[in-house]
N, C-alpha and C positions, 0 to 999 in steps of 0.2 A: 446942053444942059436940059433941053426939053424932055428927054427921056428919063430923067432922074425923078425919083419919088422921095418924099420926106415923111417922117412920122407926123401924124396930126391927131388931135383930140376929137373924139366923137361928141357930138352935141346931145348928151343924154338928158332926158327930161328931169325936172325937179319941181316940186310944188310943196306948199306949206301943209297940206292935209295928210301927207305921208302915203299917198296912193300911187306914187311913182318910184323910180329907182332912188333918187336922191331926195333928201328932206332936210329940214333944219336940225335934225338929230344926227347922231353918229351912225355912219355906215362902215362896218369893219369886216375884215377877213374875207374879201371877195375871192371867188373861185369860179372859173369858166370851164365848161365842158360842152362841146357841140354848140347849140344855139341857146344855151341857158347859163345864167349867172346866178350863183347862190351867195348869200352874205348874211351877216347878223346886224341887227339894228335895235336900238332901244326906243324907237319912235312911239311905241304903245305902252311905255312905262316899264317894260321888262326886256331883257336881251333875248330877242326871238330870231328865228330863221326866216329868211325871205328868198323867194325864187323869182327871177326876172326873165321874161321871154324877150330875147334880144331882137329877133326879126319883127315881132309885133309890138314891141316897146310897151309892155305892160306887166304888172305883177301877176303871178299865178296864185290862185287861192289854194291854201294848204290847210284844210279843216282837220282838226285833231292833232296837229303837229305841236303847236306852241301851247304852253301852260303858264299861268301866272306864277306858280311856285317853282318853276325851273328856269335856270339861266343857260342858254345855249352858246356854244362857241365852236370854232373851227369846222364849219360845214363843208361838205363835198357832194357833188351831184354827178349822176351818170349822164352820158351823152344825150340820151333821149329825154332827160328831165324827170324820169319816173321815180328813181330812187335817190333819196337824200340821206346821208349819214352825217352825224354830228356828235359832239360830246355835250352831255347835259348834266348840270349839277342840281341836285335836289336834296334838301335837308343835310347838307354837308357831304354828300357822296356824289361822285361823278361816275357816270356810265356812258357807254357808247350806244347810240340809238340809230335805228334805221327806219325811215319813213317811206312807205309805198304810196305814191300819189294816186295811182290808178284805183286802189281799193281803200285809200284813205286810212291806212293802218300804221300805227307806231309800235315798233318792237324794241325791247331792251336786249342788246346782244351780250351784255356782261352782267347778268343778274347774279348776285351772291359771290362774285369773284373777290378774293382776298388780296387785292392789289389796287394800285392807282393806274388809271388809264387816261390817255389823252391823244390828241392830234389824229383823228381818224381820216381815212381817205378811201374812196371807192373807185373801182376800175370803170373805164368808159362803158363797158357792156353791162355793168351792174352786178357781175357775178362774184367778185372778190372784194373784200374789205381789209384794209390794213390799219393798224393802230399801234400805239406804244403802250407797253405795260412794264411795271417794275416788280412783277411776281418773283423774279429770280434774284432780286436785290439790286439790280441795275436796270436801266431802260433798254428793253428789247422790242423788236418789231414782231407783232403777231399778225398772221394772215388767216382769215376765216371766210366762210361763205355767208349767205344772207340769213342763215339761221343762227349764226354765231359759232358754228362748229369749226375748230381749228383745222386748217388744211395742212397736209403733209408736204414738206418741201424737198423730199428725196427725189433722186433722178427717176425720170419716166422709165418704167420697166420695159416698154416697147423699144425705146431708144437704146437701152442697155442690151437687149437681146439681139439687136441688129448689128452690134459692134463685133468685129471679127478679132479674136485674140491673136496676138503675135508673140513670138518668143521674147520680144522686148517688154511685153506687158508683164508687170510684177506677178499677176495672178493667172498667167497663161496656163501653167501646169494644172491649176485647180479647175479652170474652166474647160480645158480640152482633155484632161486626163493623160497628157503626154508630156514628158520632160524634154526640154530642148537638148539637142545633141551637142556634146562638148566639141570644141575645135580640135583638141588634141587629147590622146589617151594618156592618163597619168601613169607614171612609172612606179610600181609597187616594189618595195624592198622586202620581198617575202619569198621564202623557199618554195612553199606550196604553190603560190601564184605563178612562179616562173617555171614550174615543173614541165609544162608543155613546150617551153621554148627550146629551141635547138640552135647550135651554132654559136655565133659570136656574142649574143646577148648573155647567155648563161656563162660562157667562158669569161666575159668581161667582169662578171661579179665574183669570179674565183670560187665557185662551188658548183658541184655537179647536181643535176636535177634529182630530187628525192623520188624514189619509186612510189607509185600510187598504191594505196592499201584498199583492198576490196571492202565494201561495207560489212560483209559477214565475217571478215577476218579481224583479228586483233593483233596488235604488234607483239612480237615475241618477247618473252620475259628475259632479262639479262641473266646469264648463267655465271656463277662464281668461278673465278679462275682456279684451276687445280694447282696445288703446291706440291713440289717433289717431297717424297717421304724422306725424313732424315735417316742416314745410314749410321748404325752404331760403330763406334771406334773399335778397331781390332787391337787386341792385346797380344796377339801372336806375332812372333818375329817372322819375317818372310824367308828366313833361312834357318838352318840348323847350325847353331854356334859350335856344336861339337864336331860337326863333320865339314861345314862349309864356312870358313872364315870370310869375312867381307873383304872385298878387293877394292882398293881405292884407285882412282885414276892415277896413273903414273907411278904406282907403287907395286912392286912385285909381291907375289905371295910370300907370306911369312914376315911381313913388315908391320904387323899389328902392334908390336911393342913400341913402335915409334909414336903412338897416340898418347902415351902417358906423359 
């Protein structure tokens, strides 16, 4: 059991004059980054931002940050303690503010924005700031730099260019200019397409290949079928009735009187 460790409370200083971390007033919304702790307190009559140096156990002076006519909330600090971001309400309007401790300068990151903003947070290196905005009609996350300019959240172009397209990639044909090869050739039921085929494939479809037509030639025009000319009916007898009487099969000559 000797190797086990248990959570324990740090003995952070407190005094009545408000010059330490804790005081008889409210200390709210603490946030730690690196060796610094930032929070809000109303110990001076208004809700202000305070920065506490944890290794040295003292408050850091922040000239030009707090104002009597502004209520601060939800502060966030960079790891080196230089940049502090918070939401400040003044005359019924809330904006996102960034304070640079090194040059003692306070900047409004959302001036004139036609939306409500809240809950800012700053990255450990102090380069990026995120906050919530309802400009679209719902609460969305906005990412910006230290000037308040929104950052593009698209994929890094360098990472995209290093990706090797594969046939399985949906846009592979667009990126490479080559279409993936089909696993099997399709069978076309077309006379012209099968003209070059010989042997069993053409025979299996029960038609002969159509001869190719040269580009300069045109297919022959169909000719009308010739009809035999009608023969006029003959009115002449094939024999001379006066000299050659007809002879019937099985009848001897001179038997014409039997027809009556």
